[in-house]
PyMOL Python script that loads the backbone (N, CA, C, O; Angstrom):
from pymol import cmd

cmd.read_pdbstr("""\
ATOM      1  N   MET A   1     -16.501  66.752   9.838  1.00  0.00           N
ATOM      2  CA  MET A   1     -16.379  68.176   9.652  1.00  0.00           C
ATOM      3  C   MET A   1     -16.636  68.860  10.996  1.00  0.00           C
ATOM      4  O   MET A   1     -17.509  68.443  11.757  1.00  0.00           O
ATOM      5  N   SER A   2     -15.880  69.895  11.275  1.00  0.00           N
ATOM      6  CA  SER A   2     -16.041  70.654  12.500  1.00  0.00           C
ATOM      7  C   SER A   2     -17.311  71.494  12.430  1.00  0.00           C
ATOM      8  O   SER A   2     -17.744  71.898  11.350  1.00  0.00           O
ATOM      9  N   GLU A   3     -17.896  71.748  13.580  1.00  0.00           N
ATOM     10  CA  GLU A   3     -19.105  72.559  13.648  1.00  0.00           C
ATOM     11  C   GLU A   3     -18.791  74.031  13.895  1.00  0.00           C
ATOM     12  O   GLU A   3     -19.636  74.754  14.422  1.00  0.00           O
ATOM     13  N   GLN A   4     -17.598  74.490  13.529  1.00  0.00           N
ATOM     14  CA  GLN A   4     -17.184  75.857  13.783  1.00  0.00           C
ATOM     15  C   GLN A   4     -17.600  76.761  12.626  1.00  0.00           C
ATOM     16  O   GLN A   4     -17.420  76.422  11.456  1.00  0.00           O
ATOM     17  N   TYR A   5     -18.160  77.920  12.978  1.00  0.00           N
ATOM     18  CA  TYR A   5     -18.570  78.879  11.959  1.00  0.00           C
ATOM     19  C   TYR A   5     -18.775  80.244  12.608  1.00  0.00           C
ATOM     20  O   TYR A   5     -18.878  80.345  13.831  1.00  0.00           O
ATOM     21  N   GLU A   6     -18.833  81.284  11.796  1.00  0.00           N
ATOM     22  CA  GLU A   6     -19.193  82.616  12.269  1.00  0.00           C
ATOM     23  C   GLU A   6     -19.909  83.361  11.153  1.00  0.00           C
ATOM     24  O   GLU A   6     -19.554  83.241   9.980  1.00  0.00           O
ATOM     25  N   TYR A   7     -20.926  84.134  11.536  1.00  0.00           N
ATOM     26  CA  TYR A   7     -21.658  84.942  10.565  1.00  0.00           C
ATOM     27  C   TYR A   7     -20.804  86.138  10.143  1.00  0.00           C
ATOM     28  O   TYR A   7     -20.080  86.708  10.959  1.00  0.00           O
ATOM     29  N   VAL A   8     -20.894  86.511   8.870  1.00  0.00           N
ATOM     30  CA  VAL A   8     -20.116  87.604   8.303  1.00  0.00           C
ATOM     31  C   VAL A   8     -21.089  88.641   7.737  1.00  0.00           C
ATOM     32  O   VAL A   8     -22.009  88.279   7.004  1.00  0.00           O
ATOM     33  N   PRO A   9     -20.901  89.924   8.063  1.00  0.00           N
ATOM     34  CA  PRO A   9     -21.768  90.946   7.472  1.00  0.00           C
ATOM     35  C   PRO A   9     -21.534  91.039   5.961  1.00  0.00           C
ATOM     36  O   PRO A   9     -20.414  90.844   5.489  1.00  0.00           O
ATOM     37  N   HIS A  10     -22.572  91.332   5.224  1.00  0.00           N
ATOM     38  CA  HIS A  10     -22.455  91.459   3.772  1.00  0.00           C
ATOM     39  C   HIS A  10     -23.475  92.501   3.307  1.00  0.00           C
ATOM     40  O   HIS A  10     -24.614  92.486   3.775  1.00  0.00           O
ATOM     41  N   PRO A  11     -23.095  93.402   2.401  1.00  0.00           N
ATOM     42  CA  PRO A  11     -24.018  94.463   1.981  1.00  0.00           C
ATOM     43  C   PRO A  11     -25.253  93.967   1.216  1.00  0.00           C
ATOM     44  O   PRO A  11     -26.228  94.707   1.088  1.00  0.00           O
ATOM     45  N   LEU A  12     -25.227  92.750   0.714  1.00  0.00           N
ATOM     46  CA  LEU A  12     -26.370  92.244  -0.058  1.00  0.00           C
ATOM     47  C   LEU A  12     -27.269  91.289   0.726  1.00  0.00           C
ATOM     48  O   LEU A  12     -28.147  90.656   0.141  1.00  0.00           O
ATOM     49  N   LEU A  13     -27.065  91.174   2.034  1.00  0.00           N
ATOM     50  CA  LEU A  13     -27.909  90.278   2.838  1.00  0.00           C
ATOM     51  C   LEU A  13     -29.376  90.640   2.690  1.00  0.00           C
ATOM     52  O   LEU A  13     -29.749  91.813   2.673  1.00  0.00           O
ATOM     53  N   ARG A  14     -30.211  89.591   2.583  1.00  0.00           N
ATOM     54  CA  ARG A  14     -31.664  89.721   2.459  1.00  0.00           C
ATOM     55  C   ARG A  14     -32.070  90.478   1.201  1.00  0.00           C
ATOM     56  O   ARG A  14     -33.124  91.112   1.162  1.00  0.00           O
ATOM     57  N   ARG A  15     -31.233  90.409   0.181  1.00  0.00           N
ATOM     58  CA  ARG A  15     -31.514  91.059  -1.106  1.00  0.00           C
ATOM     59  C   ARG A  15     -31.503  90.012  -2.212  1.00  0.00           C
ATOM     60  O   ARG A  15     -30.995  88.903  -2.048  1.00  0.00           O
ATOM     61  N   ARG A  16     -32.075  90.398  -3.331  1.00  0.00           N
ATOM     62  CA  ARG A  16     -32.074  89.562  -4.527  1.00  0.00           C
ATOM     63  C   ARG A  16     -30.688  89.655  -5.156  1.00  0.00           C
ATOM     64  O   ARG A  16     -30.177  90.747  -5.402  1.00  0.00           O
ATOM     65  N   VAL A  17     -30.088  88.493  -5.414  1.00  0.00           N
ATOM     66  CA  VAL A  17     -28.759  88.430  -6.023  1.00  0.00           C
ATOM     67  C   VAL A  17     -28.783  87.418  -7.165  1.00  0.00           C
ATOM     68  O   VAL A  17     -29.721  86.635  -7.308  1.00  0.00           O
ATOM     69  N   ARG A  18     -27.734  87.457  -7.965  1.00  0.00           N
ATOM     70  CA  ARG A  18     -27.572  86.449  -9.014  1.00  0.00           C
ATOM     71  C   ARG A  18     -26.407  85.568  -8.632  1.00  0.00           C
ATOM     72  O   ARG A  18     -25.324  86.061  -8.317  1.00  0.00           O
ATOM     73  N   ASP A  19     -26.625  84.258  -8.659  1.00  0.00           N
ATOM     74  CA  ASP A  19     -25.573  83.266  -8.435  1.00  0.00           C
ATOM     75  C   ASP A  19     -24.935  83.013  -9.795  1.00  0.00           C
ATOM     76  O   ASP A  19     -25.539  82.361 -10.647  1.00  0.00           O
ATOM     77  N   ILE A  20     -23.718  83.521 -10.012  1.00  0.00           N
ATOM     78  CA  ILE A  20     -23.122  83.397 -11.337  1.00  0.00           C
ATOM     79  C   ILE A  20     -22.772  81.949 -11.684  1.00  0.00           C
ATOM     80  O   ILE A  20     -22.599  81.630 -12.860  1.00  0.00           O
ATOM     81  N   ALA A  21     -22.664  81.066 -10.686  1.00  0.00           N
ATOM     82  CA  ALA A  21     -22.390  79.652 -10.973  1.00  0.00           C
ATOM     83  C   ALA A  21     -23.573  78.990 -11.673  1.00  0.00           C
ATOM     84  O   ALA A  21     -23.386  78.186 -12.586  1.00  0.00           O
ATOM     85  N   SER A  22     -24.797  79.329 -11.245  1.00  0.00           N
ATOM     86  CA  SER A  22     -25.982  78.708 -11.834  1.00  0.00           C
ATOM     87  C   SER A  22     -26.740  79.662 -12.755  1.00  0.00           C
ATOM     88  O   SER A  22     -27.543  79.222 -13.577  1.00  0.00           O
ATOM     89  N   GLY A  23     -26.490  80.969 -12.621  1.00  0.00           N
ATOM     90  CA  GLY A  23     -27.215  81.958 -13.405  1.00  0.00           C
ATOM     91  C   GLY A  23     -28.572  82.307 -12.834  1.00  0.00           C
ATOM     92  O   GLY A  23     -29.298  83.114 -13.415  1.00  0.00           O
ATOM     93  N   ALA A  24     -28.931  81.711 -11.697  1.00  0.00           N
ATOM     94  CA  ALA A  24     -30.252  81.929 -11.101  1.00  0.00           C
ATOM     95  C   ALA A  24     -30.278  83.187 -10.246  1.00  0.00           C
ATOM     96  O   ALA A  24     -29.279  83.547  -9.624  1.00  0.00           O
ATOM     97  N   GLU A  25     -31.438  83.858 -10.219  1.00  0.00           N
ATOM     98  CA  GLU A  25     -31.653  84.950  -9.294  1.00  0.00           C
ATOM     99  C   GLU A  25     -32.264  84.363  -8.033  1.00  0.00           C
ATOM    100  O   GLU A  25     -33.287  83.680  -8.081  1.00  0.00           O
ATOM    101  N   VAL A  26     -31.621  84.640  -6.900  1.00  0.00           N
ATOM    102  CA  VAL A  26     -31.968  84.036  -5.616  1.00  0.00           C
ATOM    103  C   VAL A  26     -31.883  85.104  -4.529  1.00  0.00           C
ATOM    104  O   VAL A  26     -31.471  86.233  -4.796  1.00  0.00           O
ATOM    105  N   ASP A  27     -32.272  84.748  -3.305  1.00  0.00           N
ATOM    106  CA  ASP A  27     -32.167  85.646  -2.160  1.00  0.00           C
ATOM    107  C   ASP A  27     -30.955  85.245  -1.318  1.00  0.00           C
ATOM    108  O   ASP A  27     -30.783  84.070  -0.995  1.00  0.00           O
ATOM    109  N   LEU A  28     -30.119  86.221  -0.964  1.00  0.00           N
ATOM    110  CA  LEU A  28     -28.963  85.965  -0.105  1.00  0.00           C
ATOM    111  C   LEU A  28     -29.436  85.984   1.344  1.00  0.00           C
ATOM    112  O   LEU A  28     -29.848  87.027   1.852  1.00  0.00           O
ATOM    113  N   MET A  29     -29.379  84.843   2.004  1.00  0.00           N
ATOM    114  CA  MET A  29     -29.907  84.720   3.356  1.00  0.00           C
ATOM    115  C   MET A  29     -28.838  84.899   4.429  1.00  0.00           C
ATOM    116  O   MET A  29     -29.132  85.424   5.503  1.00  0.00           O
ATOM    117  N   ALA A  30     -27.600  84.472   4.160  1.00  0.00           N
ATOM    118  CA  ALA A  30     -26.523  84.588   5.152  1.00  0.00           C
ATOM    119  C   ALA A  30     -25.186  84.382   4.461  1.00  0.00           C
ATOM    120  O   ALA A  30     -25.093  83.731   3.420  1.00  0.00           O
ATOM    121  N   VAL A  31     -24.151  84.956   5.072  1.00  0.00           N
ATOM    122  CA  VAL A  31     -22.777  84.664   4.679  1.00  0.00           C
ATOM    123  C   VAL A  31     -22.091  84.157   5.937  1.00  0.00           C
ATOM    124  O   VAL A  31     -22.111  84.810   6.980  1.00  0.00           O
ATOM    125  N   ILE A  32     -21.486  82.986   5.822  1.00  0.00           N
ATOM    126  CA  ILE A  32     -20.893  82.343   6.988  1.00  0.00           C
ATOM    127  C   ILE A  32     -19.469  81.922   6.671  1.00  0.00           C
ATOM    128  O   ILE A  32     -19.206  81.302   5.641  1.00  0.00           O
ATOM    129  N   ASN A  33     -18.546  82.269   7.576  1.00  0.00           N
ATOM    130  CA  ASN A  33     -17.177  81.794   7.503  1.00  0.00           C
ATOM    131  C   ASN A  33     -17.174  80.437   8.203  1.00  0.00           C
ATOM    132  O   ASN A  33     -17.331  80.358   9.421  1.00  0.00           O
ATOM    133  N   GLU A  34     -16.993  79.378   7.427  1.00  0.00           N
ATOM    134  CA  GLU A  34     -17.218  78.029   7.929  1.00  0.00           C
ATOM    135  C   GLU A  34     -15.993  77.149   7.724  1.00  0.00           C
ATOM    136  O   GLU A  34     -15.323  77.234   6.694  1.00  0.00           O
ATOM    137  N   ASN A  35     -15.705  76.307   8.707  1.00  0.00           N
ATOM    138  CA  ASN A  35     -14.637  75.328   8.574  1.00  0.00           C
ATOM    139  C   ASN A  35     -15.195  74.169   7.751  1.00  0.00           C
ATOM    140  O   ASN A  35     -16.028  73.404   8.235  1.00  0.00           O
ATOM    141  N   VAL A  36     -14.734  74.042   6.507  1.00  0.00           N
ATOM    142  CA  VAL A  36     -15.272  73.034   5.592  1.00  0.00           C
ATOM    143  C   VAL A  36     -14.419  71.771   5.542  1.00  0.00           C
ATOM    144  O   VAL A  36     -14.658  70.895   4.712  1.00  0.00           O
ATOM    145  N   SER A  37     -13.442  71.674   6.412  1.00  0.00           N
ATOM    146  CA  SER A  37     -12.536  70.528   6.416  1.00  0.00           C
ATOM    147  C   SER A  37     -13.174  69.315   7.086  1.00  0.00           C
ATOM    148  O   SER A  37     -13.898  69.456   8.071  1.00  0.00           O
ATOM    149  N   ASP A  38     -12.912  68.143   6.561  1.00  0.00           N
ATOM    150  CA  ASP A  38     -13.334  66.914   7.237  1.00  0.00           C
ATOM    151  C   ASP A  38     -12.121  66.188   7.808  1.00  0.00           C
ATOM    152  O   ASP A  38     -12.206  65.018   8.182  1.00  0.00           O
ATOM    153  N   THR A  39     -10.986  66.894   7.872  1.00  0.00           N
ATOM    154  CA  THR A  39      -9.772  66.357   8.486  1.00  0.00           C
ATOM    155  C   THR A  39      -9.487  67.157   9.753  1.00  0.00           C
ATOM    156  O   THR A  39     -10.290  68.007  10.140  1.00  0.00           O
ATOM    157  N   GLY A  40      -8.377  66.902  10.390  1.00  0.00           N
ATOM    158  CA  GLY A  40      -8.000  67.628  11.595  1.00  0.00           C
ATOM    159  C   GLY A  40      -7.505  69.037  11.322  1.00  0.00           C
ATOM    160  O   GLY A  40      -7.443  69.855  12.239  1.00  0.00           O
ATOM    161  N   LEU A  41      -7.149  69.335  10.075  1.00  0.00           N
ATOM    162  CA  LEU A  41      -6.651  70.657   9.724  1.00  0.00           C
ATOM    163  C   LEU A  41      -7.818  71.550   9.319  1.00  0.00           C
ATOM    164  O   LEU A  41      -8.666  71.157   8.518  1.00  0.00           O
ATOM    165  N   ALA A  42      -7.850  72.748   9.879  1.00  0.00           N
ATOM    166  CA  ALA A  42      -8.940  73.677   9.571  1.00  0.00           C
ATOM    167  C   ALA A  42      -8.788  74.248   8.162  1.00  0.00           C
ATOM    168  O   ALA A  42      -7.683  74.579   7.732  1.00  0.00           O
ATOM    169  N   CYS A  43      -9.899  74.358   7.456  1.00  0.00           N
ATOM    170  CA  CYS A  43      -9.941  74.982   6.130  1.00  0.00           C
ATOM    171  C   CYS A  43     -11.178  75.885   6.122  1.00  0.00           C
ATOM    172  O   CYS A  43     -12.301  75.418   5.930  1.00  0.00           O
ATOM    173  N   TRP A  44     -10.951  77.195   6.336  1.00  0.00           N
ATOM    174  CA  TRP A  44     -12.041  78.154   6.458  1.00  0.00           C
ATOM    175  C   TRP A  44     -12.400  78.735   5.106  1.00  0.00           C
ATOM    176  O   TRP A  44     -11.527  79.046   4.296  1.00  0.00           O
ATOM    177  N   MET A  45     -13.688  78.876   4.871  1.00  0.00           N
ATOM    178  CA  MET A  45     -14.185  79.409   3.607  1.00  0.00           C
ATOM    179  C   MET A  45     -15.447  80.209   3.872  1.00  0.00           C
ATOM    180  O   MET A  45     -16.284  79.810   4.682  1.00  0.00           O
ATOM    181  N   GLU A  46     -15.583  81.349   3.184  1.00  0.00           N
ATOM    182  CA  GLU A  46     -16.818  82.121   3.288  1.00  0.00           C
ATOM    183  C   GLU A  46     -17.833  81.561   2.296  1.00  0.00           C
ATOM    184  O   GLU A  46     -17.604  81.558   1.087  1.00  0.00           O
ATOM    185  N   LEU A  47     -18.950  81.090   2.827  1.00  0.00           N
ATOM    186  CA  LEU A  47     -20.017  80.521   2.012  1.00  0.00           C
ATOM    187  C   LEU A  47     -21.244  81.419   2.052  1.00  0.00           C
ATOM    188  O   LEU A  47     -21.608  81.943   3.104  1.00  0.00           O
ATOM    189  N   ALA A  48     -21.869  81.589   0.909  1.00  0.00           N
ATOM    190  CA  ALA A  48     -23.123  82.330   0.820  1.00  0.00           C
ATOM    191  C   ALA A  48     -24.263  81.321   0.858  1.00  0.00           C
ATOM    192  O   ALA A  48     -24.302  80.384   0.060  1.00  0.00           O
ATOM    193  N   TYR A  49     -25.177  81.514   1.776  1.00  0.00           N
ATOM    194  CA  TYR A  49     -26.376  80.683   1.841  1.00  0.00           C
ATOM    195  C   TYR A  49     -27.464  81.427   1.072  1.00  0.00           C
ATOM    196  O   TYR A  49     -27.862  82.531   1.443  1.00  0.00           O
ATOM    197  N   ILE A  50     -27.933  80.804   0.002  1.00  0.00           N
ATOM    198  CA  ILE A  50     -28.899  81.447  -0.875  1.00  0.00           C
ATOM    199  C   ILE A  50     -30.169  80.600  -0.965  1.00  0.00           C
ATOM    200  O   ILE A  50     -30.126  79.374  -0.863  1.00  0.00           O
ATOM    201  N   ARG A  51     -31.299  81.284  -1.157  1.00  0.00           N
ATOM    202  CA  ARG A  51     -32.594  80.597  -1.237  1.00  0.00           C
ATOM    203  C   ARG A  51     -33.161  80.782  -2.634  1.00  0.00           C
ATOM    204  O   ARG A  51     -33.360  81.904  -3.100  1.00  0.00           O
ATOM    205  N   GLY A  52     -33.414  79.664  -3.288  1.00  0.00           N
ATOM    206  CA  GLY A  52     -33.967  79.682  -4.634  1.00  0.00           C
ATOM    207  C   GLY A  52     -35.483  79.786  -4.634  1.00  0.00           C
ATOM    208  O   GLY A  52     -36.112  79.878  -3.579  1.00  0.00           O
ATOM    209  N   ALA A  53     -36.054  79.770  -5.812  1.00  0.00           N
ATOM    210  CA  ALA A  53     -37.504  79.892  -5.978  1.00  0.00           C
ATOM    211  C   ALA A  53     -38.262  78.750  -5.295  1.00  0.00           C
ATOM    212  O   ALA A  53     -39.417  78.922  -4.904  1.00  0.00           O
ATOM    213  N   SER A  54     -37.622  77.588  -5.149  1.00  0.00           N
ATOM    214  CA  SER A  54     -38.260  76.440  -4.502  1.00  0.00           C
ATOM    215  C   SER A  54     -38.396  76.619  -2.994  1.00  0.00           C
ATOM    216  O   SER A  54     -39.150  75.895  -2.343  1.00  0.00           O
ATOM    217  N   GLY A  55     -37.660  77.593  -2.438  1.00  0.00           N
ATOM    218  CA  GLY A  55     -37.664  77.803  -0.996  1.00  0.00           C
ATOM    219  C   GLY A  55     -36.542  77.080  -0.286  1.00  0.00           C
ATOM    220  O   GLY A  55     -36.320  77.297   0.906  1.00  0.00           O
ATOM    221  N   LEU A  56     -35.829  76.219  -1.002  1.00  0.00           N
ATOM    222  CA  LEU A  56     -34.704  75.499  -0.406  1.00  0.00           C
ATOM    223  C   LEU A  56     -33.455  76.360  -0.435  1.00  0.00           C
ATOM    224  O   LEU A  56     -33.206  77.077  -1.404  1.00  0.00           O
ATOM    225  N   GLU A  57     -32.668  76.286   0.636  1.00  0.00           N
ATOM    226  CA  GLU A  57     -31.413  77.013   0.686  1.00  0.00           C
ATOM    227  C   GLU A  57     -30.262  76.103   0.300  1.00  0.00           C
ATOM    228  O   GLU A  57     -30.256  74.911   0.608  1.00  0.00           O
ATOM    229  N   PHE A  58     -29.285  76.692  -0.383  1.00  0.00           N
ATOM    230  CA  PHE A  58     -28.065  75.968  -0.731  1.00  0.00           C
ATOM    231  C   PHE A  58     -26.910  76.942  -0.649  1.00  0.00           C
ATOM    232  O   PHE A  58     -27.121  78.143  -0.484  1.00  0.00           O
ATOM    233  N   THR A  59     -25.696  76.441  -0.762  1.00  0.00           N
ATOM    234  CA  THR A  59     -24.521  77.299  -0.616  1.00  0.00           C
ATOM    235  C   THR A  59     -23.803  77.474  -1.944  1.00  0.00           C
ATOM    236  O   THR A  59     -23.895  76.646  -2.850  1.00  0.00           O
ATOM    237  N   THR A  60     -23.088  78.579  -2.020  1.00  0.00           N
ATOM    238  CA  THR A  60     -22.202  78.869  -3.134  1.00  0.00           C
ATOM    239  C   THR A  60     -21.077  79.724  -2.577  1.00  0.00           C
ATOM    240  O   THR A  60     -21.172  80.226  -1.458  1.00  0.00           O
ATOM    241  N   SER A  61     -20.040  79.888  -3.332  1.00  0.00           N
ATOM    242  CA  SER A  61     -18.956  80.764  -2.928  1.00  0.00           C
ATOM    243  C   SER A  61     -19.455  82.208  -2.897  1.00  0.00           C
ATOM    244  O   SER A  61     -20.273  82.603  -3.728  1.00  0.00           O
ATOM    245  N   VAL A  62     -18.966  82.987  -1.946  1.00  0.00           N
ATOM    246  CA  VAL A  62     -19.346  84.393  -1.879  1.00  0.00           C
ATOM    247  C   VAL A  62     -18.934  85.109  -3.169  1.00  0.00           C
ATOM    248  O   VAL A  62     -19.592  86.064  -3.582  1.00  0.00           O
ATOM    249  N   ALA A  63     -17.872  84.662  -3.793  1.00  0.00           N
ATOM    250  CA  ALA A  63     -17.415  85.269  -5.054  1.00  0.00           C
ATOM    251  C   ALA A  63     -18.426  85.081  -6.179  1.00  0.00           C
ATOM    252  O   ALA A  63     -18.367  85.799  -7.177  1.00  0.00           O
ATOM    253  N   ASN A  64     -19.348  84.137  -6.046  1.00  0.00           N
ATOM    254  CA  ASN A  64     -20.372  83.878  -7.066  1.00  0.00           C
ATOM    255  C   ASN A  64     -21.609  84.747  -6.911  1.00  0.00           C
ATOM    256  O   ASN A  64     -22.525  84.655  -7.729  1.00  0.00           O
ATOM    257  N   VAL A  65     -21.660  85.590  -5.882  1.00  0.00           N
ATOM    258  CA  VAL A  65     -22.852  86.386  -5.581  1.00  0.00           C
ATOM    259  C   VAL A  65     -22.652  87.815  -6.076  1.00  0.00           C
ATOM    260  O   VAL A  65     -21.727  88.511  -5.657  1.00  0.00           O
ATOM    261  N   VAL A  66     -23.531  88.232  -6.970  1.00  0.00           N
ATOM    262  CA  VAL A  66     -23.517  89.611  -7.481  1.00  0.00           C
ATOM    263  C   VAL A  66     -24.935  90.175  -7.379  1.00  0.00           C
ATOM    264  O   VAL A  66     -25.899  89.409  -7.360  1.00  0.00           O
ATOM    265  N   PRO A  67     -25.078  91.500  -7.313  1.00  0.00           N
ATOM    266  CA  PRO A  67     -26.428  92.069  -7.223  1.00  0.00           C
ATOM    267  C   PRO A  67     -27.275  91.669  -8.437  1.00  0.00           C
ATOM    268  O   PRO A  67     -26.786  91.621  -9.565  1.00  0.00           O
ATOM    269  N   ALA A  68     -28.540  91.388  -8.181  1.00  0.00           N
ATOM    270  CA  ALA A  68     -29.484  91.137  -9.272  1.00  0.00           C
ATOM    271  C   ALA A  68     -29.825  92.479  -9.909  1.00  0.00           C
ATOM    272  O   ALA A  68     -29.577  93.533  -9.324  1.00  0.00           O
ATOM    273  N   VAL A  69     -30.387  92.434 -11.096  1.00  0.00           N
ATOM    274  CA  VAL A  69     -30.717  93.652 -11.820  1.00  0.00           C
ATOM    275  C   VAL A  69     -31.673  94.525 -11.014  1.00  0.00           C
ATOM    276  O   VAL A  69     -31.456  95.733 -10.915  1.00  0.00           O
ATOM    277  N   ASP A  70     -32.729  93.943 -10.434  1.00  0.00           N
ATOM    278  CA  ASP A  70     -33.705  94.753  -9.701  1.00  0.00           C
ATOM    279  C   ASP A  70     -33.225  95.079  -8.286  1.00  0.00           C
ATOM    280  O   ASP A  70     -33.576  96.133  -7.755  1.00  0.00           O
ATOM    281  N   GLY A  71     -32.420  94.190  -7.651  1.00  0.00           N
ATOM    282  CA  GLY A  71     -31.844  94.433  -6.329  1.00  0.00           C
ATOM    283  C   GLY A  71     -32.849  94.580  -5.197  1.00  0.00           C
ATOM    284  O   GLY A  71     -32.519  95.167  -4.167  1.00  0.00           O
ATOM    285  N   GLN A  72     -34.071  94.063  -5.354  1.00  0.00           N
ATOM    286  CA  GLN A  72     -35.107  94.211  -4.341  1.00  0.00           C
ATOM    287  C   GLN A  72     -34.780  93.401  -3.101  1.00  0.00           C
ATOM    288  O   GLN A  72     -34.123  92.363  -3.174  1.00  0.00           O
ATOM    289  N   ALA A  73     -35.252  93.893  -1.956  1.00  0.00           N
ATOM    290  CA  ALA A  73     -35.126  93.141  -0.709  1.00  0.00           C
ATOM    291  C   ALA A  73     -36.114  91.978  -0.751  1.00  0.00           C
ATOM    292  O   ALA A  73     -37.206  92.099  -1.306  1.00  0.00           O
ATOM    293  N   CYS A  74     -35.720  90.850  -0.157  1.00  0.00           N
ATOM    294  CA  CYS A  74     -36.626  89.704  -0.127  1.00  0.00           C
ATOM    295  C   CYS A  74     -37.609  89.853   1.022  1.00  0.00           C
ATOM    296  O   CYS A  74     -37.337  90.556   1.996  1.00  0.00           O
ATOM    297  N   SER A  75     -38.731  89.200   0.907  1.00  0.00           N
ATOM    298  CA  SER A  75     -39.769  89.315   1.937  1.00  0.00           C
ATOM    299  C   SER A  75     -39.705  88.177   2.917  1.00  0.00           C
ATOM    300  O   SER A  75     -40.508  88.120   3.849  1.00  0.00           O
TER     301      SER A  75
END
""", "prot")
cmd.dss("prot")
cmd.show_as("cartoon", "prot")
cmd.util.cbc("prot")
cmd.orient("prot")
């Protein structure tokens, strides 16, 4: 996989969001336009890096991120 990426501004950065894929309320830490291809052809995708209650970050599609009910900023 290529190491190419760029940060993308997002109105919900550092806020509480709901990951509709898992149903969990998490903190949106970053949105990155990343080359996810492991071949020679580039395949760019916007990924949301989210942090769960465990403190571990994982990725989901940006389309899966919606504002949480309380919408509080994370600390």
